GUFINU-90502 format. One record per atom (N, C-alpha, C): residue number from 1; residue in one letter; x, y, z. Coordinates in steps of 0.001 Angstrom, whole numbers, plus 524288, in hexadecimal, padded with zeros to 5 digits. Layout:
N
num | residu | X | Y | Z
NUM | A | X | Y | Z
...
***
This chain:
182
num | residu | X | Y | Z
1 | M | 8C50E | 7E0EB | 82F9D
1 | M | 8C10E | 7DD8D | 82D83
1 | M | 8BB9D | 7DFE6 | 82E42
2 | R | 8BADF | 7E2B0 | 83287
2 | R | 8B5CE | 7E508 | 833B9
2 | R | 8B459 | 7E947 | 82FCA
3 | A | 8B820 | 7EC4B | 82E26
3 | A | 8B728 | 7F078 | 82A51
3 | A | 8B576 | 7EE25 | 8251F
4 | F | 8B7C2 | 7E9AE | 823A7
4 | F | 8B656 | 7E714 | 81ED1
4 | F | 8B0A3 | 7E54A | 81EF7
5 | D | 8AEDE | 7E326 | 82367
5 | D | 8A96C | 7E180 | 823F6
5 | D | 8A5B1 | 7E625 | 823AE
6 | T | 8A72C | 7EA7A | 825F5
6 | T | 8A3F1 | 7EF2F | 825C0
6 | T | 8A37B | 7F130 | 8202A
7 | I | 8A7AC | 7F114 | 81D52
7 | I | 8A78E | 7F2D8 | 817D4
7 | I | 8A428 | 7EF2A | 8149B
8 | R | 8A4C1 | 7E9FE | 81563
8 | R | 8A178 | 7E639 | 8128C
8 | R | 89BB2 | 7E703 | 813C3
9 | F | 89A6C | 7E7E7 | 818B0
9 | F | 894FA | 7E8C9 | 81A3F
9 | F | 892DC | 7EDCB | 817BE
10 | T | 895F3 | 7F1F1 | 8179F
10 | T | 89456 | 7F6E3 | 8153E
10 | T | 8936A | 7F62F | 80F6C
11 | I | 896E9 | 7F366 | 80CC7
11 | I | 89642 | 7F279 | 80725
11 | I | 8915E | 7EF30 | 8062A
12 | F | 89076 | 7EB3A | 80967
12 | F | 88BCB | 7E7FC | 808E1
12 | F | 886D6 | 7EB48 | 80974
13 | C | 886B0 | 7EEC2 | 80D63
13 | C | 8821B | 7F219 | 80E3E
13 | C | 8813D | 7F5BB | 809A6
14 | L | 8856C | 7F805 | 8078C
14 | L | 884E7 | 7FB84 | 80307
14 | L | 882E4 | 7F890 | 7FE46
15 | L | 884EA | 7F3DC | 7FD5F
15 | L | 88306 | 7F0BB | 7F8FC
15 | L | 87D48 | 7EF4D | 7F9AB
16 | L | 87BBE | 7EDF8 | 7FE6A
16 | L | 8764E | 7ECB1 | 7FF7F
16 | L | 872BF | 7F162 | 7FE72
17 | I | 87464 | 7F5EE | 8001B
17 | I | 8715A | 7FAB4 | 7FF2A
17 | I | 870ED | 7FBC9 | 7F958
18 | L | 8753D | 7FB22 | 7F676
18 | L | 8751C | 7FBFA | 7F0CA
18 | L | 8717E | 7F81C | 7EE0F
19 | V | 87194 | 7F335 | 7EFC1
19 | V | 86E23 | 7EF4C | 7ED68
19 | V | 8686C | 7F0AE | 7EE62
20 | V | 86723 | 7F23A | 7F32A
20 | V | 861BE | 7F3A7 | 7F472
20 | V | 8601D | 7F87D | 7F155
21 | L | 86382 | 7FC5D | 7F0DF
21 | L | 86237 | 8010D | 7EDE5
21 | L | 861A2 | 7FFE2 | 7E812
22 | F | 864FF | 7FC82 | 7E606
22 | F | 864D9 | 7FB5F | 7E071
22 | F | 86040 | 7F7DF | 7DEF6
23 | F | 85F78 | 7F3B1 | 7E1F0
23 | F | 85B5C | 7EFF8 | 7E0A3
23 | F | 8563A | 7F116 | 7E36E
24 | G | 8565F | 7F438 | 7E77A
24 | G | 851AC | 7F55A | 7EA79
24 | G | 8508B | 7F121 | 7EE6F
25 | C | 84DA4 | 7F291 | 7F274
25 | C | 84C6E | 7EEB6 | 7F67F
25 | C | 846FC | 7EC75 | 7F5B4
26 | A | 843E7 | 7EEBF | 7F245
26 | A | 83EB3 | 7ECA9 | 7F13A
26 | A | 83F24 | 7E81E | 7ED6B
27 | G | 83B3E | 7E4E2 | 7ED71
27 | G | 83B2E | 7E079 | 7E9D3
27 | G | 83A3B | 7E25A | 7E44B
28 | K | 83974 | 7DEA8 | 7E0DC
28 | K | 8388E | 7E014 | 7DB6B
28 | K | 83343 | 7E2C2 | 7DAC8
29 | Q | 832F5 | 7E613 | 7D6D9
29 | Q | 82E0E | 7E8C8 | 7D5BA
29 | Q | 82B73 | 7E632 | 7D114
30 | I | 8265A | 7E5A5 | 7D185
30 | I | 82334 | 7E358 | 7CD5F
30 | I | 81F3A | 7E76E | 7CBB8
31 | V | 81E7C | 7E80E | 7C6A6
31 | V | 81A66 | 7EB84 | 7C4AB
31 | V | 81630 | 7E80D | 7C25C
32 | R | 81160 | 7E8C9 | 7C444
32 | R | 80D13 | 7E569 | 7C2AA
32 | R | 80838 | 7E8B7 | 7C193
33 | Q | 8056A | 7E762 | 7BD86
33 | Q | 8006F | 7E9DA | 7BC42
33 | Q | 7FC5C | 7E7B1 | 7C00A
34 | M | 7F9EB | 7EB2E | 7C326
34 | M | 7F639 | 7E95A | 7C717
34 | M | 7F125 | 7EC6C | 7C6D3
35 | E | 7ECFB | 7E9D2 | 7C859
35 | E | 7E7EA | 7EC66 | 7C8CC
35 | E | 7E770 | 7EE6A | 7CE67
36 | T | 7E68E | 7F37D | 7CEE9
36 | T | 7E62E | 7F5E3 | 7D417
36 | T | 7E0B7 | 7F80F | 7D4F0
37 | T | 7DEE0 | 7F77B | 7D9AB
37 | T | 7DA14 | 7F9FA | 7DB5E
37 | T | 7DB52 | 7FCBF | 7E079
38 | A | 7D7A5 | 7FFAD | 7E289
38 | A | 7D89B | 80293 | 7E75F
38 | A | 7D44B | 8016A | 7EB4E
39 | Y | 7D5AA | 801FC | 7F047
39 | Y | 7D1D2 | 8015B | 7F471
39 | Y | 7D2E7 | 8055D | 7F8AD
40 | C | 7CF07 | 80643 | 7FBF5
40 | C | 7CFAD | 809CB | 80068
40 | C | 7CDD1 | 806E0 | 80546
41 | G | 7CD7D | 8097C | 809A4
41 | G | 7CBE7 | 806E8 | 80E78
41 | G | 7C614 | 8070A | 80F87
42 | C | 7C2E5 | 80871 | 80BA3
42 | C | 7BD42 | 808EA | 80C94
42 | C | 7BA98 | 80395 | 80CA6
43 | G | 7B5BD | 80377 | 80E34
43 | G | 7B2C3 | 7FEA0 | 80E89
43 | G | 7B1D0 | 7FC13 | 8094A
44 | K | 7B154 | 7FF38 | 8051C
44 | K | 7B078 | 7FCF7 | 7FFEC
44 | K | 7B54D | 7FA12 | 7FE02
45 | C | 7B9E1 | 7FC58 | 7FEE5
45 | C | 7BEBF | 7F9EF | 7FD06
45 | C | 7C09A | 7F581 | 80085
46 | C | 7BFE8 | 7F604 | 805A1
46 | C | 7C220 | 7F238 | 80951
46 | C | 7BE24 | 7EE88 | 80BB3
47 | G | 7B930 | 7EF2E | 80A6E
47 | G | 7B53A | 7EB78 | 80C32
47 | G | 7B3F6 | 7EBBA | 811F7
48 | W | 7B31F | 7F05E | 8141A
48 | W | 7B16D | 7F0CB | 81987
48 | W | 7AC82 | 7F420 | 819C8
49 | E | 7A9A4 | 7F3AD | 81E09
49 | E | 7A4F2 | 7F6D3 | 81ED8
49 | E | 7A4B6 | 7F887 | 8248D
50 | R | 7A1DE | 7FCA7 | 82578
50 | R | 7A164 | 7FEAF | 82AD4
50 | R | 79D2B | 7FBBC | 82DC3
51 | G | 79E57 | 7FA7B | 8329F
51 | G | 79A84 | 7F7E9 | 835F7
51 | G | 799DD | 7F229 | 834BD
52 | S | 797F9 | 7EF4C | 83891
52 | S | 79721 | 7E9AF | 837FA
52 | S | 79163 | 7E884 | 83911
53 | W | 78F3C | 7E4D1 | 8360F
53 | W | 789CF | 7E351 | 836FA
53 | W | 78939 | 7E0A4 | 83C40
54 | K | 78D84 | 7DEB4 | 83E46
54 | K | 78D7A | 7DC4D | 84375
54 | K | 78BAC | 7E042 | 8478B
55 | Y | 78CFA | 7E53E | 846A6
55 | Y | 78B63 | 7E979 | 84A30
55 | Y | 78758 | 7ED07 | 8479C
56 | L | 78477 | 7EAE6 | 843C8
56 | L | 7805D | 7EDAE | 840EC
56 | L | 78262 | 7F2B3 | 83E68
57 | K | 78750 | 7F29B | 83CD2
57 | K | 789E8 | 7F703 | 83A30
57 | K | 78A2E | 7FBDF | 83D9B
58 | L | 78955 | 7FB58 | 842B7
58 | L | 78995 | 7FFD9 | 84636
58 | L | 78F3B | 80164 | 84779
59 | N | 792E7 | 7FDF6 | 84682
59 | N | 79863 | 7FF3E | 84765
59 | N | 79ADC | 80104 | 8423A
60 | F | 79896 | 804FA | 83FDD
60 | F | 79A2F | 806C2 | 83AAD
60 | F | 79FB1 | 80901 | 83A83
61 | W | 7A210 | 80A14 | 83EF5
61 | W | 7A763 | 80C2E | 83EFE
61 | W | 7AB68 | 807D8 | 83E17
62 | N | 7A9D7 | 802F1 | 83EA8
62 | N | 7AD5D | 7FE91 | 83DB1
62 | N | 7ACED | 7FCD4 | 83806
63 | R | 7B138 | 7FAAF | 835F6
63 | R | 7B148 | 7F8BB | 83092
63 | R | 7B20E | 7F2D9 | 830A9
64 | Y | 7AF12 | 7F021 | 82D63
64 | Y | 7AF46 | 7EA72 | 82D22
64 | Y | 7AFFB | 7E8B3 | 82783
65 | V | 7B2C5 | 7E468 | 826C7
65 | V | 7B38F | 7E222 | 8219A
65 | V | 7AE52 | 7E01C | 81FAD
66 | S | 7ACE3 | 7E182 | 81AD3
66 | S | 7A7BF | 7E006 | 818D7
66 | S | 7A7EC | 7DBB3 | 814BF
67 | T | 7AC91 | 7DA32 | 812EC
67 | T | 7ACFA | 7D611 | 80EFC
67 | T | 7B199 | 7D286 | 8103D
68 | G | 7B19A | 7CDEE | 80DE9
68 | G | 7B610 | 7CA6E | 80E55
68 | G | 7B5FC | 7C6F7 | 81326
69 | K | 7BA8D | 7C480 | 81430
69 | K | 7BB01 | 7C0CC | 81881
69 | K | 7BA6F | 7C364 | 81DD1
70 | R | 7BBE3 | 7C854 | 81E37
70 | R | 7BBD7 | 7CB02 | 82349
70 | R | 7B6D3 | 7CE26 | 8242D
71 | K | 7B2B3 | 7CCF4 | 82165
71 | K | 7ADCA | 7CFD7 | 821DB
71 | K | 7ABFB | 7CFFF | 8278B
72 | G | 7AAC0 | 7D4B7 | 8296C
72 | G | 7A8F7 | 7D567 | 82EBE
72 | G | 7AD36 | 7D6CC | 832A5
73 | H | 7B220 | 7D5FE | 83142
73 | H | 7B679 | 7D763 | 834B4
73 | H | 7B78B | 7DD40 | 83464
74 | A | 7BA10 | 7DF4E | 8384D
74 | A | 7BB6D | 7E4DC | 83865
74 | A | 7BF4D | 7E61A | 8340A
75 | Y | 7BE7B | 7EA8D | 83177
75 | Y | 7C1FA | 7EC52 | 82D49
75 | Y | 7C605 | 7EFFC | 82FA2
76 | T | 7CB15 | 7EED7 | 82EDF
76 | T | 7CF3D | 7F1FA | 8313F
76 | T | 7D172 | 7F616 | 82D98
77 | G | 7D11C | 7F53A | 82877
77 | G | 7D362 | 7F8E3 | 824C2
77 | G | 7D915 | 7F7C9 | 82392
78 | H | 7DB50 | 7F3BC | 825E9
78 | H | 7E0BD | 7F25C | 824EC
78 | H | 7E131 | 7EED3 | 82025
79 | T | 7E5D0 | 7EEC7 | 81DD9
79 | T | 7E6D5 | 7EB67 | 8195F
79 | T | 7E7DB | 7E5DA | 81B3D
80 | A | 7E87B | 7E24F | 81786
80 | A | 7E987 | 7DCD9 | 818E1
80 | A | 7EEC8 | 7DC3C | 81BA5
81 | S | 7F277 | 7DFCD | 81AA5
81 | S | 7F78A | 7DF7C | 81D4B
81 | S | 7F773 | 7E240 | 82291
82 | G | 7F2FF | 7E4AB | 823FF
82 | G | 7F26F | 7E71C | 82920
82 | G | 7F399 | 7ECE6 | 82959
83 | T | 7F46C | 7EF72 | 824E3
83 | T | 7F596 | 7F50E | 824D5
83 | T | 7F0BC | 7F82C | 8235D
84 | K | 7F0DD | 7FD3C | 82462
84 | K | 7ECC3 | 800B7 | 8228A
84 | K | 7EDF1 | 80219 | 81CDD
85 | P | 7EA23 | 801C1 | 81958
85 | P | 7EB3E | 8031C | 813E0
85 | P | 7EC25 | 808F7 | 81346
86 | H | 7EF69 | 80A73 | 80F84
86 | H | 7F07B | 80FF6 | 80E98
86 | H | 7F1D2 | 810E9 | 808E0
87 | E | 7F0DD | 815B1 | 80748
87 | E | 7F1FC | 8176D | 801FF
87 | E | 7F7C6 | 818E8 | 801A7
88 | P | 7FA2E | 81879 | 7FD0A
88 | P | 7FFBA | 819EC | 7FCBD
88 | P | 80075 | 81FD0 | 7FD40
89 | H | 804EE | 82154 | 7FF63
89 | H | 80650 | 826D7 | 7FFD7
89 | H | 80BD5 | 8277B | 7FDCB
90 | P | 80CBB | 82B16 | 7FA0A
90 | P | 811E3 | 82B72 | 7F791
90 | P | 8162C | 82DC3 | 7FAF9
91 | G | 814E1 | 83076 | 7FF25
91 | G | 818E8 | 832E5 | 80265
91 | G | 81A4B | 83856 | 8006F
92 | L | 81E03 | 83AD4 | 80309
92 | L | 81F74 | 8402F | 801BE
92 | L | 82245 | 8408D | 7FC87
93 | F | 8260A | 83D30 | 7FBA6
93 | F | 82927 | 83D7D | 7F6E2
93 | F | 826CA | 839E9 | 7F2CA
94 | S | 82347 | 83C24 | 7EFB1
94 | S | 82083 | 83922 | 7EBBE
94 | S | 81F53 | 83CAE | 7E71E
95 | V | 81CCE | 83A8B | 7E33D
95 | V | 81B42 | 83D8C | 7DEA5
95 | V | 81773 | 841D4 | 7E034
96 | D | 81422 | 840BA | 7E41B
96 | D | 81068 | 844A1 | 7E5F6
96 | D | 81333 | 84971 | 7E829
97 | S | 8179B | 8489F | 7EAC9
97 | S | 81A98 | 84D09 | 7ECDF
97 | S | 81CFE | 8504E | 7E886
98 | V | 81E47 | 84DDE | 7E429
98 | V | 82060 | 850C1 | 7DFAB
98 | V | 81C0A | 853E7 | 7DD14
99 | K | 81760 | 8519D | 7DCAB
99 | K | 812F1 | 8544C | 7DA3E
99 | K | 810F4 | 858CA | 7DD9C
100 | H | 810F6 | 85819 | 7E2CD
100 | H | 80EF0 | 85C05 | 7E670
100 | H | 81312 | 85D59 | 7EA91
101 | P | 81749 | 86013 | 7E912
101 | P | 81B7F | 86118 | 7ECE0
101 | P | 819DD | 864AB | 7F159
102 | W | 815E1 | 867DE | 7F093
102 | W | 8141A | 86B62 | 7F4B4
102 | W | 81195 | 8686F | 7F93B
103 | M | 81050 | 8636D | 7F87C
103 | M | 80DF6 | 8604C | 7FC9F
103 | M | 811FF | 85DDD | 8004F
104 | I | 81703 | 85E01 | 7FED1
104 | I | 81B0D | 85B87 | 8020D
104 | I | 81B44 | 85DE5 | 80786
105 | P | 81B80 | 86321 | 80833
105 | P | 81B97 | 86538 | 80D92
105 | P | 816AC | 863DE | 810B0
106 | V | 81233 | 863D9 | 80E1C
106 | V | 80D4A | 8628B | 810C0
106 | V | 80D79 | 85CE7 | 812B1
107 | R | 80F6A | 8595C | 80F5C
107 | R | 80FC3 | 853DE | 810E5
107 | R | 81392 | 85316 | 8155E
108 | I | 817EC | 855DC | 81544
108 | I | 81BD9 | 8553B | 81962
108 | I | 819C9 | 85735 | 81E9C
109 | I | 81720 | 85BA4 | 81E99
109 | I | 81554 | 85E0C | 8237C
109 | I | 8106F | 85B61 | 8259E
110 | F | 80C74 | 85AAE | 8224B
110 | F | 80769 | 858CC | 82433
110 | F | 806A7 | 852E4 | 823E4
111 | F | 80977 | 8503B | 8206F
111 | F | 808BA | 84A9C | 81FBB
111 | F | 80DED | 847B5 | 81FC1
112 | P | 810FA | 84807 | 823F7
112 | P | 8161D | 8457E | 823E7
112 | P | 815CE | 83F8F | 82382
113 | W | 81179 | 83D21 | 8251C
113 | W | 810F1 | 83773 | 824CC
113 | W | 8104D | 835A0 | 81F2A
114 | L | 80F5A | 8393C | 81B7E
114 | L | 80EC7 | 837CF | 81605
114 | L | 813D9 | 8387E | 812EF
115 | L | 81831 | 83990 | 81593
115 | L | 81D22 | 83A53 | 812D9
115 | L | 81F2B | 83541 | 8107B
116 | M | 81E67 | 830EF | 81328
116 | M | 8205C | 82BE8 | 8114F
116 | M | 81C56 | 82954 | 80DBA
117 | P | 81E25 | 826EA | 8098B
117 | P | 81A75 | 82432 | 80619
117 | P | 81838 | 81F5A | 808C7
118 | R | 8136A | 81DFC | 80736
118 | R | 810D9 | 81962 | 80973
118 | R | 80E24 | 81666 | 8050C
119 | A | 80EFF | 81164 | 804E4
119 | A | 80C99 | 80E22 | 800E2
119 | A | 806ED | 80D01 | 80254
120 | G | 803A6 | 80C73 | 7FE62
120 | G | 7FE25 | 80B55 | 7FF41
120 | G | 7FD2F | 80584 | 80023
121 | T | 7F84C | 80447 | 80155
121 | T | 7F6BF | 7FEE4 | 80253
121 | T | 7F4AE | 7FC6E | 7FD52
122 | I | 7F67D | 7F7C1 | 7FC34
122 | I | 7F4BF | 7F4D9 | 7F79D
122 | I | 7F296 | 7EFA0 | 7F972
123 | A | 7EE20 | 7EE16 | 7F731
123 | A | 7EBFD | 7E8E1 | 7F81B
123 | A | 7ED58 | 7E58A | 7F35B
124 | A | 7EFA3 | 7E0FD | 7F44F
124 | A | 7F131 | 7DD7F | 7F00F
124 | A | 7F059 | 7D7DC | 7F1C7
125 | D | 7F0B4 | 7D462 | 7EE0B
125 | D | 7F04A | 7CED2 | 7EF32
125 | D | 7F569 | 7CD1B | 7F1B4
126 | T | 7F533 | 7CB75 | 7F6A3
126 | T | 7FA01 | 7CA2E | 7F97D
126 | T | 7FC5A | 7C4F3 | 7F7D4
127 | K | 7F9D6 | 7C228 | 7F450
127 | K | 7FC51 | 7BD89 | 7F20C
127 | K | 800B5 | 7BF2D | 7EE5C
128 | F | 80031 | 7C3E4 | 7EC13
128 | F | 8040C | 7C5C7 | 7E853
128 | F | 80783 | 7CA15 | 7EA91
129 | Y | 8055D | 7CD71 | 7EDEF
129 | Y | 80850 | 7D1D0 | 7F02F
129 | Y | 807B0 | 7D1A9 | 7F61A
130 | R | 80BDF | 7D09A | 7F8E4
130 | R | 80B8C | 7D04B | 7FE96
130 | R | 80B2E | 7D5C8 | 800E0
131 | F | 80981 | 7D61C | 805C8
131 | F | 80929 | 7DB21 | 80873
131 | F | 80E8D | 7DDAF | 8087E
132 | G | 80EB2 | 7E2BB | 80759
132 | G | 813A3 | 7E598 | 80750
132 | G | 815D9 | 7E66D | 801E3
133 | T | 81391 | 7E40C | 7FDD8
133 | T | 8156C | 7E4D5 | 7F886
133 | T | 8143D | 7EA6C | 7F6D8
134 | R | 8184D | 7ED2F | 7F4EB
134 | R | 817A7 | 7F29F | 7F334
134 | R | 81666 | 7F2CC | 7ED65
135 | M | 812C2 | 7F64F | 7EC05
135 | M | 8113D | 7F703 | 7E68E
135 | M | 810CD | 7FCD1 | 7E56D
136 | H | 8121A | 7FE41 | 7E093
136 | H | 81157 | 803AA | 7DEE1
136 | H | 80D38 | 803B6 | 7DAA4
137 | I | 8090A | 80699 | 7DB9C
137 | I | 804A8 | 806F5 | 7D803
137 | I | 80482 | 80C7F | 7D5DD
138 | P | 80479 | 80D32 | 7D0A8
138 | P | 80433 | 81277 | 7CE6F
138 | P | 7FF4F | 81557 | 7D04B
139 | K | 7FFE2 | 81A4A | 7D19A
139 | K | 7FBBE | 81DCC | 7D37B
139 | K | 7F9A6 | 81C53 | 7D8E6
140 | Y | 7FC20 | 8188D | 7DB74
140 | Y | 7FAD1 | 8172F | 7E0E0
140 | Y | 7FFA0 | 817C1 | 7E445
141 | G | 80407 | 815DE | 7E264
141 | G | 808E1 | 81624 | 7E54C
141 | G | 80A66 | 810D1 | 7E76D
142 | W | 80DCF | 810DB | 7EB5D
142 | W | 80FA1 | 80C0D | 7EDBC
142 | W | 80B8E | 809E1 | 7F17D
143 | G | 80B19 | 804D0 | 7F188
143 | G | 80794 | 8022C | 7F522
143 | G | 809FB | 7FD22 | 7F712
144 | V | 807EF | 7FB36 | 7FB67
144 | V | 809CB | 7F661 | 7FDC3
144 | V | 80522 | 7F2BD | 7FE68
145 | V | 805DE | 7EDC9 | 7FD21
145 | V | 801AD | 7E9F5 | 7FDCD
145 | V | 800EE | 7E90E | 803A1
146 | E | 7FC62 | 7EABE | 805AC
146 | E | 7FB1B | 7EA26 | 80B31
146 | E | 7F5C4 | 7E7A6 | 80C02
147 | D | 7F30D | 7E68B | 807BF
147 | D | 7EDAF | 7E4A8 | 8082D
147 | D | 7ECA8 | 7E0A7 | 803EC
148 | R | 7E87B | 7DDB0 | 8049F
148 | R | 7E6A8 | 7DA30 | 80084
148 | R | 7E0CA | 7DAFF | 80017
149 | G | 7DEDD | 7DB6D | 7FB62
149 | G | 7D951 | 7DC64 | 7FA9B
149 | G | 7D66B | 7D76C | 7F93F
150 | Q | 7D13C | 7D789 | 7F9DC
150 | Q | 7CE0C | 7D2FB | 7F890
150 | Q | 7CE1A | 7D1F2 | 7F2B4
151 | A | 7CDFC | 7D628 | 7EF93
151 | A | 7CDA5 | 7D58E | 7E9E5
151 | A | 7D2F9 | 7D5F8 | 7E73E
152 | I | 7D728 | 7D671 | 7EA38
152 | I | 7DC5B | 7D711 | 7E7F4
152 | I | 7DEC8 | 7D1B0 | 7E763
153 | K | 7DE58 | 7CF80 | 7E2C7
153 | K | 7E06D | 7CA4F | 7E1B3
153 | K | 7E3ED | 7CA98 | 7DCE1
154 | G | 7E85E | 7C807 | 7DD1C
154 | G | 7EBFA | 7C7CD | 7D8B3
154 | G | 7F07D | 7CB98 | 7D94F
155 | E | 7F480 | 7CAC4 | 7D613
155 | E | 7F934 | 7CDEF | 7D6A2
155 | E | 7F8F2 | 7D319 | 7D39E
156 | N | 7F502 | 7D3E8 | 7D069
156 | N | 7F49E | 7D8C4 | 7CD66
156 | N | 7F033 | 7DC3E | 7CF53
157 | R | 7EEF5 | 7DC02 | 7D456
157 | R | 7EA87 | 7DEFC | 7D678
157 | R | 7EBFA | 7E115 | 7DBD7
158 | I | 7EB77 | 7E647 | 7DC99
158 | I | 7EC5F | 7E8B4 | 7E1B4
158 | I | 7E825 | 7ECBE | 7E2C8
159 | D | 7E79B | 7EE12 | 7E7B4
159 | D | 7E3C9 | 7F1DE | 7E98E
159 | D | 7E6B6 | 7F605 | 7ECA8
160 | L | 7E5EB | 7FAF8 | 7EB5F
160 | L | 7E8C5 | 7FF47 | 7EDCE
160 | L | 7E54D | 80217 | 7F1BA
161 | Y | 7E773 | 80362 | 7F651
161 | Y | 7E468 | 80621 | 7FA46
161 | Y | 7E486 | 80C01 | 7F938
162 | L | 7DFF3 | 80E6A | 7F932
162 | L | 7DF63 | 8141D | 7F8E0
162 | L | 7DBF7 | 815DC | 7FD70
163 | R | 7DCCC | 81AA3 | 7FF3B
163 | R | 7DA49 | 81C77 | 80409
163 | R | 7D461 | 81D20 | 80394
164 | T | 7D26D | 81EDF | 7FF12
164 | T | 7CCD0 | 81FE8 | 7FE93
164 | T | 7CA55 | 81C6C | 7FA68
165 | H | 7C548 | 81BA1 | 7FAE9
165 | H | 7C266 | 81877 | 7F721
165 | H | 7C256 | 81B28 | 7F1CC
166 | R | 7C1FC | 8205A | 7F1CB
166 | R | 7C1FB | 8234E | 7ECE2
166 | R | 7C710 | 8225D | 7E9D7
167 | K | 7CB8E | 8228E | 7EC9A
167 | K | 7D090 | 82199 | 7EA04
167 | K | 7D0DE | 81C06 | 7E7ED
168 | A | 7CEC6 | 81856 | 7EADF
168 | A | 7CED8 | 812DF | 7E92D
168 | A | 7CB86 | 81232 | 7E438
169 | L | 7C70C | 814BC | 7E403
169 | L | 7C3BF | 81472 | 7DF55
169 | L | 7C656 | 81726 | 7DAB3
170 | E | 7C90A | 81B83 | 7DBB2
170 | E | 7CBCA | 81E43 | 7D777
170 | E | 7D02E | 81AE7 | 7D53F
171 | W | 7D2D1 | 817FA | 7D89A
171 | W | 7D6FB | 8148B | 7D6AF
171 | W | 7D4AE | 81062 | 7D321
172 | G | 7D059 | 80E1E | 7D4C7
172 | G | 7CDB2 | 80A37 | 7D18E
172 | G | 7D0DE | 80547 | 7D0DB
173 | R | 7D0FF | 8034B | 7CC13
173 | R | 7D3F0 | 7FE91 | 7CABC
173 | R | 7D7BD | 8000B | 7C66D
174 | K | 7DCCA | 7FF9C | 7C792
174 | K | 7E0D5 | 80112 | 7C3CC
174 | K | 7E49F | 7FC8F | 7C311
175 | T | 7E680 | 7FBFD | 7BE45
175 | T | 7EAAC | 7F84B | 7BD2A
175 | T | 7EFA1 | 7FB79 | 7BC55
176 | V | 7F371 | 7FAB4 | 7BFC1
176 | V | 7F844 | 7FDCA | 7BF9D
176 | V | 7FCFE | 7FA31 | 7C035
177 | K | 80195 | 7FC46 | 7BEDD
177 | K | 80676 | 7F968 | 7BFA3
177 | K | 8085C | 7FA7C | 7C52D
178 | V | 808DD | 7F672 | 7C843
178 | V | 80A61 | 7F6E4 | 7CDC1
178 | V | 80FE8 | 7F4CD | 7CE5C
179 | R | 81323 | 7F7D6 | 7D121
179 | R | 8187C | 7F633 | 7D247
179 | R | 81878 | 7F399 | 7D7AC
180 | I | 81A3D | 7EEBF | 7D7DA
180 | I | 81A0C | 7EBA6 | 7DCAF
180 | I | 81F9C | 7EAB0 | 7DE9A
181 | E | 8207C | 7EBC3 | 7E398
181 | E | 8257F | 7EA9D | 7E615
181 | E | 824C9 | 7E613 | 7E9CB
182 | N | 82809 | 7E224 | 7E949
182 | N | 827C8 | 7DDA1 | 7ECCC
182 | N | 82B87 | 7DE47 | 7F13F
***
């Protein structure tokens, strides 16, 4: 009788694996036309300034929120979900590796922490997209909703994090088809 139970359990596990492989473990994907803008961690994009008038701006090494409900409080640079914002990185095995194969040994030797892909930070309206929702944006890559912006309202509007202000300005305002995974 014990052998029969083991065989049934093995068949059940194989069927479960086949179902997950066939149907996938991610939720349904939605493709939606969205208006995207970009932001960086600078004072212009995130609303902070150096120094506080409380200390006559002599503590210029500190950053303080300059607008909104938290005006005057210390600026941490963290997202609303508590993470540090970051730009997406495609990892070693990507289209970039196909275009520039001579960079693979350099990446493996000098930048081993960049071997794994990493999704970027997206700010969205959390009434429509909860923290952790994955999205794929053309020419940006995969991103995860980790932040909410002051001006990001509605389900067809997101803000993408880029490392520099110049890159954020170059991105500008684009309307693109975004693939959303729930």
